N, CA and C atoms of all chains as a GROMACS GRO file, in nm:
protein
  624
    1MET      N    1   0.423   3.406   0.209
    1MET     CA    2   0.368   3.302   0.122
    1MET      C    3   0.253   3.231   0.195
    2ASN      N    4   0.139   3.210   0.126
    2ASN     CA    5   0.032   3.141   0.200
    2ASN      C    6   0.065   2.994   0.217
    3GLU      N    7  -0.003   2.931   0.314
    3GLU     CA    8   0.042   2.799   0.358
    3GLU      C    9   0.023   2.691   0.251
    4ILE      N   10  -0.091   2.698   0.181
    4ILE     CA   11  -0.116   2.596   0.078
    4ILE      C   12  -0.012   2.607  -0.034
    5LEU      N   13   0.018   2.730  -0.073
    5LEU     CA   14   0.119   2.751  -0.177
    5LEU      C   15   0.255   2.698  -0.130
    6GLU      N   16   0.291   2.730  -0.007
    6GLU     CA   17   0.418   2.683   0.047
    6GLU      C   18   0.422   2.530   0.048
    7GLN      N   19   0.312   2.470   0.092
    7GLN     CA   20   0.308   2.324   0.099
    7GLN      C   21   0.321   2.261  -0.039
    8SER      N   22   0.257   2.321  -0.139
    8SER     CA   23   0.265   2.256  -0.270
    8SER      C   24   0.402   2.281  -0.335
    9LEU      N   25   0.464   2.395  -0.306
    9LEU     CA   26   0.601   2.418  -0.353
    9LEU      C   27   0.698   2.319  -0.287
   10LEU      N   28   0.684   2.304  -0.156
   10LEU     CA   29   0.770   2.208  -0.086
   10LEU      C   30   0.750   2.068  -0.143
   11TYR      N   31   0.625   2.036  -0.174
   11TYR     CA   32   0.598   1.904  -0.231
   11TYR      C   33   0.663   1.889  -0.368
   12ASP      N   34   0.659   1.995  -0.448
   12ASP     CA   35   0.728   1.994  -0.578
   12ASP      C   36   0.876   1.963  -0.563
   13PHE      N   37   0.937   2.023  -0.463
   13PHE     CA   38   1.081   2.007  -0.446
   13PHE      C   39   1.119   1.872  -0.386
   14TYR      N   40   1.054   1.837  -0.278
   14TYR     CA   41   1.101   1.723  -0.198
   14TYR      C   42   1.003   1.606  -0.194
   15GLY      N   43   0.891   1.618  -0.263
   15GLY     CA   44   0.787   1.515  -0.257
   15GLY      C   45   0.839   1.375  -0.287
   16GLU      N   46   0.936   1.365  -0.377
   16GLU     CA   47   0.988   1.233  -0.414
   16GLU      C   48   1.057   1.161  -0.298
   17LEU      N   49   1.084   1.234  -0.190
   17LEU     CA   50   1.145   1.168  -0.074
   17LEU      C   51   1.041   1.105   0.019
   18LEU      N   52   0.914   1.132  -0.007
   18LEU     CA   53   0.809   1.067   0.072
   18LEU      C   54   0.785   0.925   0.019
   19THR      N   55   0.720   0.842   0.099
   19THR     CA   56   0.687   0.707   0.050
   19THR      C   57   0.570   0.717  -0.048
   20ALA      N   58   0.549   0.612  -0.125
   20ALA     CA   59   0.440   0.610  -0.223
   20ALA      C   60   0.305   0.635  -0.154
   21HIS      N   61   0.288   0.572  -0.040
   21HIS     CA   62   0.161   0.586   0.034
   21HIS      C   63   0.143   0.730   0.083
   22GLN      N   64   0.250   0.788   0.140
   22GLN     CA   65   0.242   0.927   0.186
   22GLN      C   66   0.208   1.020   0.069
   23LYS      N   67   0.276   0.998  -0.044
   23LYS     CA   68   0.253   1.084  -0.161
   23LYS      C   69   0.107   1.080  -0.206
   24GLN      N   70   0.053   0.959  -0.207
   24GLN     CA   71  -0.085   0.942  -0.252
   24GLN      C   72  -0.182   1.023  -0.165
   25ILE      N   73  -0.164   1.010  -0.033
   25ILE     CA   74  -0.252   1.082   0.060
   25ILE      C   75  -0.228   1.234   0.050
   26TYR      N   76  -0.102   1.272   0.051
   26TYR     CA   77  -0.069   1.414   0.056
   26TYR      C   78  -0.111   1.487  -0.072
   27GLU      N   79  -0.096   1.420  -0.185
   27GLU     CA   80  -0.139   1.481  -0.312
   27GLU      C   81  -0.289   1.509  -0.313
   28GLN      N   82  -0.363   1.415  -0.260
   28GLN     CA   83  -0.508   1.436  -0.257
   28GLN      C   84  -0.544   1.557  -0.171
   29PHE      N   85  -0.467   1.574  -0.065
   29PHE     CA   86  -0.496   1.685   0.026
   29PHE      C   87  -0.449   1.819  -0.032
   30ILE      N   88  -0.324   1.822  -0.082
   30ILE     CA   89  -0.263   1.948  -0.126
   30ILE      C   90  -0.301   1.984  -0.269
   31LEU      N   91  -0.289   1.888  -0.360
   31LEU     CA   92  -0.308   1.921  -0.501
   31LEU      C   93  -0.452   1.907  -0.547
   32GLU      N   94  -0.522   1.806  -0.492
   32GLU     CA   95  -0.660   1.786  -0.537
   32GLU      C   96  -0.760   1.852  -0.443
   33ASP      N   97  -0.709   1.902  -0.332
   33ASP     CA   98  -0.792   1.978  -0.238
   33ASP      C   99  -0.911   1.899  -0.184
   34LEU      N  100  -0.892   1.768  -0.165
   34LEU     CA  101  -0.999   1.688  -0.105
   34LEU      C  102  -0.998   1.706   0.047
   35SER      N  103  -1.113   1.681   0.109
   35SER     CA  104  -1.120   1.693   0.256
   35SER      C  105  -1.062   1.567   0.320
   36LEU      N  106  -1.027   1.578   0.449
   36LEU     CA  107  -0.975   1.462   0.522
   36LEU      C  108  -1.075   1.346   0.516
   37ALA      N  109  -1.203   1.378   0.530
   37ALA     CA  110  -1.306   1.273   0.528
   37ALA      C  111  -1.311   1.202   0.393
   38GLU      N  112  -1.301   1.281   0.286
   38GLU     CA  113  -1.304   1.220   0.152
   38GLU      C  114  -1.183   1.129   0.130
   39ILE      N  115  -1.066   1.179   0.170
   39ILE     CA  116  -0.944   1.099   0.152
   39ILE      C  117  -0.953   0.971   0.236
   40ALA      N  118  -1.002   0.986   0.359
   40ALA     CA  119  -1.014   0.871   0.450
   40ALA      C  120  -1.100   0.762   0.387
   41GLN      N  121  -1.209   0.805   0.327
   41GLN     CA  122  -1.302   0.708   0.267
   41GLN      C  123  -1.235   0.630   0.152
   42THR      N  124  -1.169   0.703   0.061
   42THR     CA  125  -1.104   0.636  -0.053
   42THR      C  126  -0.992   0.544  -0.005
   43ALA      N  127  -0.916   0.592   0.095
   43ALA     CA  128  -0.797   0.516   0.136
   43ALA      C  129  -0.833   0.402   0.233
   44GLY      N  130  -0.955   0.405   0.283
   44GLY     CA  131  -0.996   0.302   0.378
   44GLY      C  132  -0.927   0.313   0.513
   45ILE      N  133  -0.893   0.436   0.551
   45ILE     CA  134  -0.836   0.458   0.685
   45ILE      C  135  -0.920   0.565   0.756
   46SER      N  136  -0.890   0.589   0.885
   46SER     CA  137  -0.970   0.686   0.959
   46SER      C  138  -0.932   0.830   0.921
   47ARG      N  139  -1.023   0.919   0.949
   47ARG     CA  140  -1.000   1.061   0.925
   47ARG      C  141  -0.876   1.106   1.004
   48GLN      N  142  -0.867   1.055   1.128
   48GLN     CA  143  -0.751   1.088   1.212
   48GLN      C  144  -0.622   1.034   1.150
   49GLY      N  145  -0.630   0.918   1.090
   49GLY     CA  146  -0.513   0.858   1.023
   49GLY      C  147  -0.465   0.946   0.909
   50VAL      N  148  -0.559   0.996   0.830
   50VAL     CA  149  -0.523   1.086   0.719
   50VAL      C  150  -0.459   1.213   0.776
   51HIS      N  151  -0.522   1.267   0.877
   51HIS     CA  152  -0.470   1.388   0.942
   51HIS      C  153  -0.325   1.370   0.987
   52ASP      N  154  -0.297   1.254   1.048
   52ASP     CA  155  -0.161   1.227   1.097
   52ASP      C  156  -0.061   1.217   0.982
   53ILE      N  157  -0.102   1.151   0.874
   53ILE     CA  158  -0.012   1.136   0.759
   53ILE      C  159   0.019   1.273   0.698
   54VAL      N  160  -0.086   1.354   0.679
   54VAL     CA  161  -0.067   1.488   0.621
   54VAL      C  162   0.028   1.570   0.708
   55LYS      N  163   0.006   1.563   0.838
   55LYS     CA  164   0.090   1.638   0.931
   55LYS      C  165   0.236   1.591   0.925
   56ARG      N  166   0.253   1.459   0.920
   56ARG     CA  167   0.388   1.403   0.915
   56ARG      C  168   0.459   1.441   0.784
   57CYS      N  169   0.384   1.437   0.674
   57CYS     CA  170   0.442   1.474   0.544
   57CYS      C  171   0.487   1.620   0.546
   58HIS      N  172   0.398   1.705   0.594
   58HIS     CA  173   0.428   1.847   0.599
   58HIS      C  174   0.555   1.872   0.680
   59LYS      N  175   0.563   1.806   0.794
   59LYS     CA  176   0.680   1.821   0.881
   59LYS      C  177   0.807   1.771   0.812
   60ALA      N  178   0.795   1.660   0.743
   60ALA     CA  179   0.913   1.603   0.674
   60ALA      C  180   0.960   1.698   0.564
   61LEU      N  181   0.865   1.750   0.485
   61LEU     CA  182   0.903   1.839   0.374
   61LEU      C  183   0.966   1.967   0.427
   62ARG      N  184   0.906   2.021   0.532
   62ARG     CA  185   0.965   2.141   0.595
   62ARG      C  186   1.105   2.111   0.647
   63GLY      N  187   1.121   1.994   0.705
   63GLY     CA  188   1.252   1.953   0.759
   63GLY      C  189   1.357   1.949   0.649
   64TYR      N  190   1.320   1.897   0.532
   64TYR     CA  191   1.416   1.894   0.422
   64TYR      C  192   1.457   2.037   0.384
   65GLU      N  193   1.360   2.126   0.375
   65GLU     CA  194   1.392   2.264   0.338
   65GLU      C  195   1.476   2.332   0.445
   66GLU      N  196   1.445   2.305   0.572
   66GLU     CA  197   1.525   2.366   0.679
   66GLU      C  198   1.671   2.322   0.670
   67LYS      N  199   1.692   2.198   0.629
   67LYS     CA  200   1.829   2.150   0.616
   67LYS      C  201   1.896   2.194   0.486
   68LEU      N  202   1.823   2.192   0.377
   68LEU     CA  203   1.888   2.212   0.246
   68LEU      C  204   1.871   2.353   0.187
   69HIS      N  205   1.762   2.421   0.222
   69HIS     CA  206   1.734   2.556   0.170
   69HIS      C  207   1.735   2.565   0.017
   70LEU      N  208   1.705   2.456  -0.050
   70LEU     CA  209   1.712   2.460  -0.196
   70LEU      C  210   1.593   2.532  -0.258
   71MET      N  211   1.478   2.523  -0.195
   71MET     CA  212   1.361   2.596  -0.246
   71MET      C  213   1.386   2.747  -0.234
   72GLU      N  214   1.436   2.786  -0.120
   72GLU     CA  215   1.469   2.927  -0.096
   72GLU      C  216   1.567   2.978  -0.204
   73LYS      N  217   1.670   2.900  -0.231
   73LYS     CA  218   1.768   2.937  -0.334
   73LYS      C  219   1.702   2.949  -0.472
   74PHE      N  220   1.622   2.848  -0.507
   74PHE     CA  221   1.555   2.849  -0.636
   74PHE      C  222   1.467   2.973  -0.652
   75LEU      N  223   1.391   3.004  -0.547
   75LEU     CA  224   1.299   3.117  -0.556
   75LEU      C  225   1.376   3.249  -0.570
   76ALA      N  226   1.489   3.259  -0.500
   76ALA     CA  227   1.570   3.381  -0.510
   76ALA      C  228   1.625   3.396  -0.653
   77ILE      N  229   1.669   3.284  -0.710
   77ILE     CA  230   1.721   3.289  -0.846
   77ILE      C  231   1.610   3.323  -0.945
   78LYS      N  232   1.496   3.261  -0.924
   78LYS     CA  233   1.382   3.285  -1.013
   78LYS      C  234   1.347   3.434  -1.017
   79SER      N  235   1.344   3.497  -0.900
   79SER     CA  236   1.303   3.638  -0.900
   79SER      C  237   1.409   3.724  -0.969
   80LYS      N  238   1.533   3.683  -0.961
   80LYS     CA  239   1.638   3.758  -1.033
   80LYS      C  240   1.630   3.737  -1.184
   81VAL      N  241   1.595   3.616  -1.225
   81VAL     CA  242   1.582   3.591  -1.368
   81VAL      C  243   1.463   3.669  -1.424
   82TYR      N  244   1.357   3.680  -1.347
   82TYR     CA  245   1.244   3.763  -1.389
   82TYR      C  246   1.289   3.907  -1.409
   83LYS      N  247   1.376   3.955  -1.322
   83LYS     CA  248   1.428   4.091  -1.335
   83LYS      C  249   1.506   4.105  -1.466
   84ILE      N  250   1.587   4.005  -1.496
   84ILE     CA  251   1.664   4.007  -1.622
   84ILE      C  252   1.569   4.018  -1.740
   85GLU      N  253   1.459   3.944  -1.731
   85GLU     CA  254   1.362   3.948  -1.841
   85GLU      C  255   1.303   4.087  -1.863
   86GLU      N  256   1.292   4.162  -1.754
   86GLU     CA  257   1.228   4.294  -1.764
   86GLU      C  258   1.323   4.404  -1.808
   87LEU      N  259   1.452   4.387  -1.773
   87LEU     CA  260   1.549   4.495  -1.794
   87LEU      C  261   1.589   4.512  -1.940
   88GLU      N  262   1.628   4.633  -1.975
   88GLU     CA  263   1.680   4.659  -2.109
   88GLU      C  264   1.828   4.700  -2.104
   89ASP      N  265   1.873   4.733  -1.984
   89ASP     CA  266   2.010   4.783  -1.967
   89ASP      C  267   2.106   4.665  -1.949
   90ILE      N  268   2.191   4.645  -2.049
   90ILE     CA  269   2.274   4.524  -2.049
   90ILE      C  270   2.372   4.519  -1.931
   91GLN      N  271   2.418   4.635  -1.886
   91GLN     CA  272   2.511   4.635  -1.772
   91GLN      C  273   2.442   4.586  -1.644
   92ARG      N  274   2.318   4.631  -1.626
   92ARG     CA  275   2.245   4.585  -1.508
   92ARG      C  276   2.212   4.437  -1.518
   93ILE      N  277   2.184   4.391  -1.639
   93ILE     CA  278   2.157   4.247  -1.659
   93ILE      C  279   2.280   4.165  -1.619
   94LYS      N  280   2.397   4.210  -1.662
   94LYS     CA  281   2.521   4.135  -1.630
   94LYS      C  282   2.545   4.133  -1.479
   95LYS      N  283   2.512   4.245  -1.416
   95LYS     CA  284   2.532   4.251  -1.271
   95LYS      C  285   2.444   4.146  -1.200
   96ILE      N  286   2.320   4.137  -1.245
   96ILE     CA  287   2.230   4.039  -1.185
   96ILE      C  288   2.275   3.896  -1.216
   97ALA      N  289   2.319   3.875  -1.341
   97ALA     CA  290   2.368   3.741  -1.378
   97ALA      C  291   2.484   3.701  -1.287
   98ASN      N  292   2.570   3.796  -1.260
   98ASN     CA  293   2.681   3.773  -1.169
   98ASN      C  294   2.636   3.734  -1.029
   99GLU      N  295   2.536   3.807  -0.980
   99GLU     CA  296   2.481   3.775  -0.848
   99GLU      C  297   2.426   3.632  -0.844
  100ILE      N  298   2.358   3.594  -0.952
  100ILE     CA  299   2.300   3.458  -0.956
  100ILE      C  300   2.412   3.354  -0.950
  101ILE      N  301   2.517   3.376  -1.028
  101ILE     CA  302   2.628   3.279  -1.030
  101ILE      C  303   2.691   3.267  -0.892
  102GLU      N  304   2.701   3.380  -0.823
  102GLU     CA  305   2.758   3.372  -0.688
  102GLU      C  306   2.670   3.293  -0.592
  103GLU      N  307   2.539   3.297  -0.616
  103GLU     CA  308   2.447   3.223  -0.528
  103GLU      C  309   2.442   3.075  -0.559
  104LEU      N  310   2.470   3.041  -0.685
  104LEU     CA  311   2.454   2.901  -0.728
  104LEU      C  312   2.567   2.811  -0.676
  105MET      N  313   3.167   1.438  -1.586
  105MET     CA  314   3.215   1.491  -1.458
  105MET      C  315   3.301   1.385  -1.386
  106ASN      N  316   3.417   1.424  -1.332
  106ASN     CA  317   3.494   1.320  -1.262
  106ASN      C  318   3.429   1.287  -1.127
  107GLU      N  319   3.466   1.170  -1.076
  107GLU     CA  320   3.390   1.116  -0.963
  107GLU      C  321   3.405   1.199  -0.835
  108ILE      N  322   3.528   1.245  -0.809
  108ILE     CA  323   3.549   1.324  -0.687
  108ILE      C  324   3.470   1.456  -0.693
  109LEU      N  325   3.470   1.519  -0.811
  109LEU     CA  326   3.394   1.643  -0.827
  109LEU      C  327   3.245   1.617  -0.807
  110GLU      N  328   3.197   1.508  -0.868
  110GLU     CA  329   3.056   1.474  -0.855
  110GLU      C  330   3.020   1.450  -0.706
  111GLN      N  331   3.107   1.377  -0.638
  111GLN     CA  332   3.081   1.347  -0.498
  111GLN      C  333   3.078   1.474  -0.412
  112SER      N  334   3.170   1.566  -0.442
  112SER     CA  335   3.170   1.685  -0.356
  112SER      C  336   3.054   1.779  -0.390
  113LEU      N  337   3.014   1.780  -0.516
  113LEU     CA  338   2.893   1.857  -0.552
  113LEU      C  339   2.769   1.797  -0.484
  114LEU      N  340   2.758   1.666  -0.492
  114LEU     CA  341   2.644   1.600  -0.427
  114LEU      C  342   2.643   1.629  -0.278
  115TYR      N  343   2.763   1.631  -0.221
  115TYR     CA  344   2.774   1.659  -0.078
  115TYR      C  345   2.729   1.802  -0.048
  116ASP      N  346   2.769   1.895  -0.134
  116ASP     CA  347   2.723   2.034  -0.121
  116ASP      C  348   2.571   2.044  -0.118
  117PHE      N  349   2.507   1.970  -0.205
  117PHE     CA  350   2.362   1.978  -0.217
  117PHE      C  351   2.288   1.908  -0.105
  118TYR      N  352   2.328   1.784  -0.079
  118TYR     CA  353   2.248   1.698   0.008
  118TYR      C  354   2.318   1.657   0.137
  119GLY      N  355   2.440   1.705   0.157
  119GLY     CA  356   2.517   1.661   0.273
  119GLY      C  357   2.445   1.678   0.406
  120GLU      N  358   2.364   1.783   0.416
  120GLU     CA  359   2.295   1.808   0.543
  120GLU      C  360   2.194   1.699   0.579
  121LEU      N  361   2.165   1.612   0.483
  121LEU     CA  362   2.073   1.502   0.515
  121LEU      C  363   2.146   1.382   0.574
  122LEU      N  364   2.278   1.385   0.575
  122LEU     CA  365   2.354   1.278   0.641
  122LEU      C  366   2.357   1.301   0.792
  123THR      N  367   2.390   1.200   0.868
  123THR     CA  368   2.403   1.219   1.014
  123THR      C  369   2.536   1.292   1.041
  124ALA      N  370   2.547   1.346   1.162
  124ALA     CA  371   2.669   1.419   1.199
  124ALA      C  372   2.792   1.329   1.185
  125HIS      N  373   2.778   1.205   1.227
  125HIS     CA  374   2.890   1.111   1.220
  125HIS      C  375   2.929   1.080   1.075
  126GLN      N  376   2.829   1.057   0.992
  126GLN     CA  377   2.855   1.033   0.849
  126GLN      C  378   2.925   1.152   0.786
  127LYS      N  379   2.874   1.272   0.818
  127LYS     CA  380   2.932   1.393   0.760
  127LYS      C  381   3.079   1.407   0.796
  128GLN      N  382   3.108   1.380   0.923
  128GLN     CA  383   3.245   1.394   0.972
  128GLN      C  384   3.341   1.303   0.893
  129ILE      N  385   3.300   1.178   0.877
  129ILE     CA  386   3.383   1.081   0.804
  129ILE      C  387   3.391   1.119   0.656
  130TYR      N  388   3.278   1.148   0.598
  130TYR     CA  389   3.271   1.173   0.453
  130TYR      C  390   3.348   1.299   0.414
  131GLU      N  391   3.340   1.400   0.498
  131GLU     CA  392   3.415   1.524   0.470
  131GLU      C  393   3.565   1.500   0.468
  132GLN      N  394   3.611   1.420   0.562
  132GLN     CA  395   3.754   1.390   0.565
  132GLN      C  396   3.797   1.320   0.437
  133PHE      N  397   3.708   1.235   0.387
  133PHE     CA  398   3.742   1.158   0.267
  133PHE      C  399   3.734   1.245   0.141
  134ILE      N  400   3.622   1.318   0.127
  134ILE     CA  401   3.595   1.392   0.003
  134ILE      C  402   3.663   1.529   0.002
  135LEU      N  403   3.648   1.603   0.109
  135LEU     CA  404   3.696   1.742   0.107
  135LEU      C  405   3.841   1.754   0.153
  136GLU      N  406   3.878   1.673   0.254
  136GLU     CA  407   4.015   1.686   0.303
  136GLU      C  408   4.109   1.585   0.239
  137ASP      N  409   4.050   1.494   0.160
  137ASP     CA  410   4.129   1.399   0.082
  137ASP      C  411   4.220   1.310   0.169
  138LEU      N  412   4.172   1.276   0.289
  138LEU     CA  413   4.249   1.184   0.373
  138LEU      C  414   4.227   1.039   0.326
  139SER      N  415   4.321   0.952   0.357
  139SER     CA  416   4.306   0.810   0.319
  139SER      C  417   4.214   0.740   0.420
  140LEU      N  418   4.163   0.625   0.379
  140LEU     CA  419   4.077   0.547   0.468
  140LEU      C  420   4.151   0.515   0.599
  141ALA      N  421   4.279   0.481   0.586
  141ALA     CA  422   4.358   0.446   0.706
  141ALA      C  423   4.372   0.566   0.801
  142GLU      N  424   4.397   0.683   0.744
  142GLU     CA  425   4.409   0.804   0.827
  142GLU      C  426   4.278   0.834   0.900
  143ILE      N  427   4.169   0.827   0.825
  143ILE     CA  428   4.038   0.855   0.886
  143ILE      C  429   4.007   0.753   0.995
  144ALA      N  430   4.036   0.628   0.966
  144ALA     CA  431   4.011   0.520   1.062
  144ALA      C  432   4.084   0.546   1.193
  145GLN      N  433   4.208   0.590   1.181
  145GLN     CA  434   4.288   0.614   1.300
  145GLN      C  435   4.227   0.726   1.387
  146THR      N  436   4.194   0.838   1.323
  146THR     CA  437   4.135   0.950   1.398
  146THR      C  438   4.002   0.912   1.460
  147ALA      N  439   3.919   0.839   1.382
  147ALA     CA  440   3.783   0.810   1.429
  147ALA      C  441   3.781   0.693   1.526
  148GLY      N  442   3.890   0.621   1.534
  148GLY     CA  443   3.893   0.505   1.622
  148GLY      C  444   3.805   0.390   1.576
  149ILE      N  445   3.791   0.378   1.443
  149ILE     CA  446   3.718   0.262   1.388
  149ILE      C  447   3.808   0.193   1.285
  150SER      N  448   3.763   0.079   1.235
  150SER     CA  449   3.847   0.005   1.139
  150SER      C  450   3.845   0.072   1.001
  151ARG      N  451   3.947   0.040   0.922
  151ARG     CA  452   3.955   0.090   0.785
  151ARG      C  453   3.831   0.043   0.707
  152GLN      N  454   3.791  -0.079   0.732
  152GLN     CA  455   3.673  -0.133   0.664
  152GLN      C  456   3.547  -0.056   0.706
  153GLY      N  457   3.544  -0.017   0.833
  153GLY     CA  458   3.430   0.061   0.884
  153GLY      C  459   3.419   0.194   0.812
  154VAL      N  460   3.533   0.261   0.795
  154VAL     CA  461   3.534   0.388   0.722
  154VAL      C  462   3.488   0.366   0.578
  155HIS      N  463   3.542   0.262   0.517
  155HIS     CA  464   3.506   0.229   0.379
  155HIS      C  465   3.354   0.210   0.365
  156ASP      N  466   3.295   0.140   0.458
  156ASP     CA  467   3.151   0.116   0.454
  156ASP      C  468   3.072   0.246   0.468
  157ILE      N  469   3.116   0.331   0.560
  157ILE     CA  470   3.046   0.459   0.580
  157ILE      C  471   3.054   0.545   0.455
  158VAL      N  472   3.174   0.555   0.397
  158VAL     CA  473   3.192   0.635   0.275
  158VAL      C  474   3.102   0.583   0.164
  159LYS      N  475   3.100   0.451   0.151
  159LYS     CA  476   3.018   0.389   0.045
  159LYS      C  477   2.870   0.418   0.068
  160ARG      N  478   2.828   0.406   0.194
  160ARG     CA  479   2.686   0.430   0.226
  160ARG      C  480   2.648   0.576   0.203
  161CYS      N  481   2.738   0.668   0.240
  161CYS     CA  482   2.710   0.811   0.219
  161CYS      C  483   2.696   0.841   0.070
  162HIS      N  484   2.790   0.788  -0.007
  162HIS     CA  485   2.789   0.812  -0.150
  162HIS      C  486   2.657   0.762  -0.211
  163LYS      N  487   2.617   0.643  -0.168
  163LYS     CA  488   2.494   0.584  -0.220
  163LYS      C  489   2.373   0.669  -0.180
  164ALA      N  490   2.372   0.717  -0.055
  164ALA     CA  491   2.261   0.798  -0.007
  164ALA      C  492   2.251   0.929  -0.087
  165LEU      N  493   2.366   0.996  -0.107
  165LEU     CA  494   2.367   1.124  -0.178
  165LEU      C  495   2.321   1.104  -0.323
  166ARG      N  496   2.372   0.998  -0.386
  166ARG     CA  497   2.328   0.967  -0.522
  166ARG      C  498   2.178   0.939  -0.527
  167GLY      N  499   2.130   0.870  -0.426
  167GLY     CA  500   1.988   0.838  -0.418
  167GLY      C  501   1.902   0.963  -0.413
  168TYR      N  502   1.947   1.062  -0.333
  168TYR     CA  503   1.873   1.189  -0.327
  168TYR      C  504   1.868   1.255  -0.464
  169GLU      N  505   1.981   1.256  -0.533
  169GLU     CA  506   1.984   1.320  -0.664
  169GLU      C  507   1.899   1.243  -0.765
  170GLU      N  508   1.901   1.112  -0.756
  170GLU     CA  509   1.819   1.033  -0.850
  170GLU      C  510   1.671   1.062  -0.830
  171LYS      N  511   1.634   1.089  -0.704
  171LYS     CA  512   1.493   1.119  -0.678
  171LYS      C  513   1.459   1.265  -0.708
  172LEU      N  514   1.547   1.357  -0.673
  172LEU     CA  515   1.510   1.500  -0.678
  172LEU      C  516   1.563   1.574  -0.801
  173HIS      N  517   1.676   1.531  -0.854
  173HIS     CA  518   1.738   1.597  -0.971
  173HIS      C  519   1.764   1.746  -0.952
  174LEU      N  520   1.784   1.789  -0.828
  174LEU     CA  521   1.801   1.933  -0.806
  174LEU      C  522   1.941   1.979  -0.846
  175MET      N  523   2.041   1.895  -0.828
  175MET     CA  524   2.176   1.932  -0.871
  175MET      C  525   2.179   1.948  -1.023
  176GLU      N  526   2.118   1.854  -1.091
  176GLU     CA  527   2.110   1.860  -1.237
  176GLU      C  528   2.044   1.991  -1.282
  177LYS      N  529   1.934   2.025  -1.217
  177LYS     CA  530   1.863   2.149  -1.250
  177LYS      C  531   1.952   2.272  -1.226
  178PHE      N  532   2.016   2.275  -1.108
  178PHE     CA  533   2.102   2.388  -1.074
  178PHE      C  534   2.214   2.404  -1.176
  179LEU      N  535   2.277   2.293  -1.214
  179LEU     CA  536   2.389   2.300  -1.307
  179LEU      C  537   2.343   2.348  -1.445
  180ALA      N  538   2.224   2.305  -1.486
  180ALA     CA  539   2.171   2.349  -1.615
  180ALA      C  540   2.144   2.500  -1.612
  181ILE      N  541   2.088   2.548  -1.501
  181ILE     CA  542   2.060   2.691  -1.488
  181ILE      C  543   2.191   2.770  -1.485
  182LYS      N  544   2.287   2.717  -1.411
  182LYS     CA  545   2.415   2.785  -1.399
  182LYS      C  546   2.480   2.804  -1.536
  183SER      N  547   2.477   2.701  -1.619
  183SER     CA  548   2.544   2.714  -1.749
  183SER      C  549   2.469   2.815  -1.837
  184LYS      N  550   2.338   2.825  -1.819
  184LYS     CA  551   2.263   2.926  -1.895
  184LYS      C  552   2.292   3.067  -1.846
  185VAL      N  553   2.308   3.082  -1.716
  185VAL     CA  554   2.339   3.216  -1.664
  185VAL      C  555   2.479   3.258  -1.709
  186TYR      N  556   2.571   3.164  -1.716
  186TYR     CA  557   2.704   3.194  -1.771
  186TYR      C  558   2.691   3.245  -1.915
  187LYS      N  559   2.600   3.184  -1.991
  187LYS     CA  560   2.579   3.228  -2.129
  187LYS      C  561   2.529   3.373  -2.131
  188ILE      N  562   2.435   3.403  -2.041
  188ILE     CA  563   2.382   3.540  -2.032
  188ILE      C  564   2.496   3.638  -2.006
  189GLU      N  565   2.586   3.598  -1.918
  189GLU     CA  566   2.699   3.684  -1.885
  189GLU      C  567   2.787   3.716  -2.006
  190GLU      N  568   2.795   3.620  -2.098
  190GLU     CA  569   2.884   3.637  -2.214
  190GLU      C  570   2.818   3.714  -2.328
  191LEU      N  571   2.687   3.704  -2.339
  191LEU     CA  572   2.619   3.760  -2.456
  191LEU      C  573   2.606   3.911  -2.451
  192GLU      N  574   2.596   3.971  -2.570
  192GLU     CA  575   2.574   4.116  -2.578
  192GLU      C  576   2.438   4.146  -2.642
  193ASP      N  577   2.380   4.042  -2.704
  193ASP     CA  578   2.255   4.059  -2.777
  193ASP      C  579   2.137   4.043  -2.682
  194ILE      N  580   2.067   4.154  -2.658
  194ILE     CA  581   1.963   4.152  -2.554
  194ILE      C  582   1.848   4.056  -2.588
  195GLN      N  583   1.819   4.038  -2.715
  195GLN     CA  584   1.711   3.945  -2.752
  195GLN      C  585   1.747   3.801  -2.717
  196ARG      N  586   1.872   3.766  -2.741
  196ARG     CA  587   1.916   3.630  -2.708
  196ARG      C  588   1.919   3.611  -2.556
  197ILE      N  589   1.958   3.717  -2.486
  197ILE     CA  590   1.958   3.709  -2.339
  197ILE      C  591   1.817   3.682  -2.287
  198LYS      N  592   1.720   3.753  -2.341
  198LYS     CA  593   1.581   3.735  -2.295
  198LYS      C  594   1.530   3.594  -2.325
  199LYS      N  595   1.574   3.542  -2.440
  199LYS     CA  596   1.532   3.406  -2.476
  199LYS      C  597   1.585   3.305  -2.373
  200ILE      N  598   1.712   3.323  -2.335
  200ILE     CA  599   1.770   3.231  -2.236
  200ILE      C  600   1.704   3.249  -2.099
  201ALA      N  601   1.677   3.376  -2.061
  201ALA     CA  602   1.610   3.401  -1.933
  201ALA      C  603   1.475   3.329  -1.930
  202ASN      N  604   1.406   3.334  -2.044
  202ASN     CA  605   1.280   3.263  -2.056
  202ASN      C  606   1.293   3.113  -2.037
  203GLU      N  607   1.396   3.058  -2.097
  203GLU     CA  608   1.420   2.913  -2.083
  203GLU      C  609   1.445   2.877  -1.937
  204ILE      N  610   1.522   2.963  -1.868
  204ILE     CA  611   1.552   2.936  -1.727
  204ILE      C  612   1.423   2.934  -1.646
  205ILE      N  613   1.338   3.035  -1.669
  205ILE     CA  614   1.213   3.044  -1.593
  205ILE      C  615   1.126   2.921  -1.617
  206GLU      N  616   1.126   2.872  -1.741
  206GLU     CA  617   1.048   2.751  -1.768
  206GLU      C  618   1.103   2.629  -1.694
  207GLU      N  619   1.232   2.628  -1.673
  207GLU     CA  620   1.294   2.513  -1.605
  207GLU      C  621   1.276   2.520  -1.453
  208LEU      N  622   1.263   2.641  -1.400
  208LEU     CA  623   1.257   2.657  -1.254
  208LEU      C  624   1.121   2.615  -1.198
   0.00000   0.00000   0.00000
């Protein structure tokens, strides 16, 4: 998975655990793709300050996933549900549904 | 959902975000069903101390769910996958698979 995609997925899952200020800065960086300099200017802090916040947010979000593995679980289930969508063989569909239930 | 079930589900999802000490106390209360007095004795703290820790853990776990809603999402997906397991009509199965993907 590329890093920006991973970061925005992690943010989708655990972003609500960041503070309002962290979210504001991190969203501009990850979702709006602004540069550190641009974010620094709007937020009225230094470029280095923005850099530190982004780094801290990234580390926190990764930390949540390392502890909870919920994103990993969701993605595994999602790929199995996509398989169900493609299949026509009802026995194979039931087998996959069973696997999902065991994972949940 | 009854309260003990809800608490142990929440613990399953977010328990890893508690400290080691909190986990130890909370597990004895929720999973091993020990009384506050029993836990207090083993841990060498007061009954009131155990009560406070349990209350704080419960509040923290609920707080995570209120922010992230991941347990709610998982349970909704699980009930849909159970439906897939029961159905024989492939068109209805695909419709439900689609709904799951939209929720994920």
